[in-house]
C-alpha positions, 0 to 999 in steps of 0.5 A: 113183597106185599103189604096188607092193611091189618087195621085202621082208625080214621077221624081221630080227634074229630079230624081227617087224621088217622092211624094205620097198621100194615103187615108184610107177607114176610119179615123185613131185614133191618136195612130195608126196614130202616129205609122204609122208616126213613122214606115214610118219615120224609112224606109230608103229614106222616108221623110216628112211624114204627117198623118191626122188622121181625114180623114185617109190621108197619104202624104210622099216623097220617094227618089227612087223606093226601098223606094217607094216599102218599104212604099207600103209594110208597108201600105199593112201590115196595110191593113190586120190589124183590124180597131180600133174604131175611137174617137167620141169626144175630150176626146179620143185624150187625153193620156190614164189615168195613173193607179193612179193619184193625191196624193193617191200613195204618201199617200199609200207609206209614210202613209199606207205602213209602218204599213202593215205586210211584206207579204202585203208590198210584195204583194202591191209592186208586184201588183203596178209593174204589169202594168209596167211589162206588158208594157215592155212585150208588147213593146218586143212583138212589137219588140221595145227595148224601155224605157218601157222594161228598166223600166220593167227590172229594176223592175224585177231585184229588185224583183229577189233581193227581194228589194221590197222597191226599187220596191215600189219606182220605181213604185211610181216615174214612176206613178208620172211621168206618172201622171205629163205628163198626166195632163200637156198634158191635160191642154195644150190640153184644153187651145189650144181647147179653143183658137182655136175654129172656130170663125165665127159669121155671114154668107152670105145667098143667097135668092130665089131672088138672093140677099145676106143677112148677118145672124148669123151662129146660124140661118143657117139650113140644105139646106140653100145656103151660099156664101163664097168669097176670104179669107173667112172661110167656116163655114159649111159642104156642097156641092157646088151648084154654083161657082168655087174656090180654097180651102185651105184644110190644116186644113183637109188634112195637104196639103198646096196647094189649091184644085179646088172645083166646082159644086157637090164637098164637102167642110168642115167647117174650110177650106178657099177659096183662090180664087173664089166664092162658093155657098154652100148647107149646109149639116152640121152646128153647134157645132159638125162641129166646134168641129171636126175642133178643134180636127183636129187642135189639132191632127196636132199641136201635130204632129208638133214636134220641131226638138230638140224634135225629136233629144232628143227622138232618143238619148233616144232610143239609150240610152236604149240598151247602158244601157242594154249592160253596165249592162251585161258587169258589170255582166260578169266582176264582177258577182255581180248582185247588181252592174249590177242592180245599172247600170240597174236602172239608164238610160238617156232615162226617163228624155230625153224623158219626159222633152222635150215634156213636155217643148214644151207642157207647152210652147204652153199652156203658150203661149195660156194664153198670147195671142199667139197660136203656132201651133206646137213644131217646130214653137217654135224652128223656132221663136227662130232661126229666124234672119230676120223680115219681116212686112206687113204694112196695118193692121200689122204695122198700126192699124187694123181699118183704117178710111176714112178721105176724099172722093174726087169725079172726075168732074161730080160725086157726093161725096156721090154716090162715097162713096155709090158705093164703100161701096156697093162693099167692104162690101163683103170682110174681109180686114181692108180697106174694113171695113173702107169704109163700116164704113164710109158709115154707119156713114154718113147714106148712104144706099146701096142696093144689086143691083150689079152683082157678085163681083169678088175680084182680089187679092192685086188689088181690086174689079170688078163688074157692076151696072146698066150696068156700069163696076165698078172697085175699088182698088189700083192705079196700078190696076186702072191705069195700069191693067184697063188703066184708066187715073187718071191725072184729080185728080193728084193734090189731089193724090200728096197732100194726099200721102204727108200726108202719106195716102193710096188711094183707086180708083173708076172707072166707064166704064173706067173713074176715078169716085173718090178716097178715102183717108184712114188714117191708123195710125201706131200702138202705140207700133210698133216703140218700138216693132221693136226696142226691137226685133232688140235687141233680135237678128234680124239682118234685119227688112223689111217692104213690102206693095202695097202702093206707095213709098211716103206713105211707106217711111213715115210709115217706118220712123215712125216705125224705119224701114230703109229697105222697098219695096213699090208697092209689089204684093202678088207673089212679097212678097213671092218672096222676102221672098224666096230670103231671105231664099235662101240667108241663112236668117231665116225669120219671116213674120208678116202679116194679109191679103189675099195677105200676105198668100203666103209670110206667107207660104214661111217664116221660121215661119209665124205670123198673127194677130187675126184681120186679114183675115181668110186665113192669120190666117189659113196659119200662124204658130203662131196666136197673139190672142190680137190686139198688136204687143207686142205679138211678143216680148213675143213669141220670149222670150217664144220660146228662153226660151223654147230652153234654158230650154231644153238644160239645162235639157239635160245637167243636165240629162247627168251630174247627171245620169252619176254620178249615173251610176259611183256610181253604178259601184263602189258600192258607191250607192246601187241599191235602192238609184241609182233608187231613185236619177235617178227618182228624177232627171227625176221628177226634170227636168220635173218640171223644164220643166213646169215652166213658162217663162213669168210673169203671165198676168195681170188681167184687172183692175176693174173700180169703179162706179160713 
């Protein structure tokens, strides 16, 4: 396997620091990718390592020239290593099957073993211990003094002392621990896979006559031309045939910055168009492409470990040599192998290393069952630590299905024509307001033919196009009045009246003149005020609302939601700037949004949350996705995250306390080696089972309606 430097930035912040992205000549299976990540992170001066197994991409930051060279030397060694086979399906991502699972080991130990002759008990004990001994030897050969080595040493000590019952107990408990971890991880991965599949039902196909037709994704075939615009998720693998756009490929490469894509470039299913328009010639489509996208997401999610998980794992690794050293010291002082074995058979690392990742994975699985997809362990921690809550207004605090309540044409314009033209332009864009305009036209049976030229979406402003030679603009007042220089005063009285009612306004201009406005009523979500009040009581010191609406409308919505701090007429860059200012002042920001214009702020926050009915781009960028159209998921997400951290801390304290007592018992021969091992492993299983306990009440089943 060979690595190639894709790009490198040096001299960041005026120093010798830099960042480098390299790519392998083939995909990396998850185990080697995890090893590569760990080995790079252990190098002095290397930080923020991101490895994407599917595309073989590696991104890392280095502090100086020495750390840069050490990373390249490590990758050069990897070049010479044989290339393992790549996984063909999602089952290859699961942990290796335990040597034995289910209740068979328990049956063999408690039911069959007591009736076996002594010689057969010895043989079965050694045979069951062999896999653990081999794992310890393999770890030593790799130069790692891990918990596998400690387990192997404890089993070896018991064999040398001919304490074969202790050998059986150790192998039984270690096997049960592996089985427990395996099935927990499997259920977690299965739940995440089901929740995170790429959901694209229909696409826009470009016909031979240049018109665009919406068809189900299932009807798309190879060599069809698919059109994707701003905020749209690319549903196929293919080659760009026409157009130019910035594509967010974080689902493929882990790189959060968008990359330009023009004619001849490859694009992949699951990536998102941030700006521009692409016409894509399909090369691959179907379940295979969507499954590969899900696999990529799961690989990335598992790599996003919580900071507390990393700390406990590092502490667990440090505990292994300490245990060996203490056992050796006891043997040198007492010359009593029994006392040394008692020390060796008790360690802190098993419980510390097992319980924390189990708690994280179990919570991610539980979250998926309660309508929230948490894209990694670190975001559980961030959800609990956040102290500042920032809401977008439209589609987040307000309902995701706003409605047009009034159409007001300018003098000389027809009401139906204003609505027809606006629906014709807005139907291409996945925003709740755009959907409301299209829905209103459908309700009034206003047919709008595809006669306009290319439609351009101006982020957070509106839509630009032309029809029958006339220049059309649809969008906010700021866009129409300030950017396009259109005089809106002819309808000023109507504008003031609608704003006083708390309605949002959408403007249409034609050849530089105001053609009409739509009044859009976007009622507050019924649970919004209660959710805001509850979250304040859960530790959020500040709650803000950001929106592009005018101040009068914003104030009315904020008052209804119980929010006292808000910013009106905010552009996307300003939203991100406000979030960054809060972060720079020491706040840990939880941002909730749903639109294309919220994506920069979601990325800039400590943890970003998107609603399921938001745009593809918002769902892609967010760290947490609420899969039910209710803000109540924020409360459950906060409870789940804080409950997980409390349980991790509790397990940590219990592990240290009990194992310290068992260690002392072994030192003073109060506990025999077999009993020490039993108590230690029971503690490990106990904290693991505690880590898996649910934090939230089981979701209620939907009520069954009786028939009349």
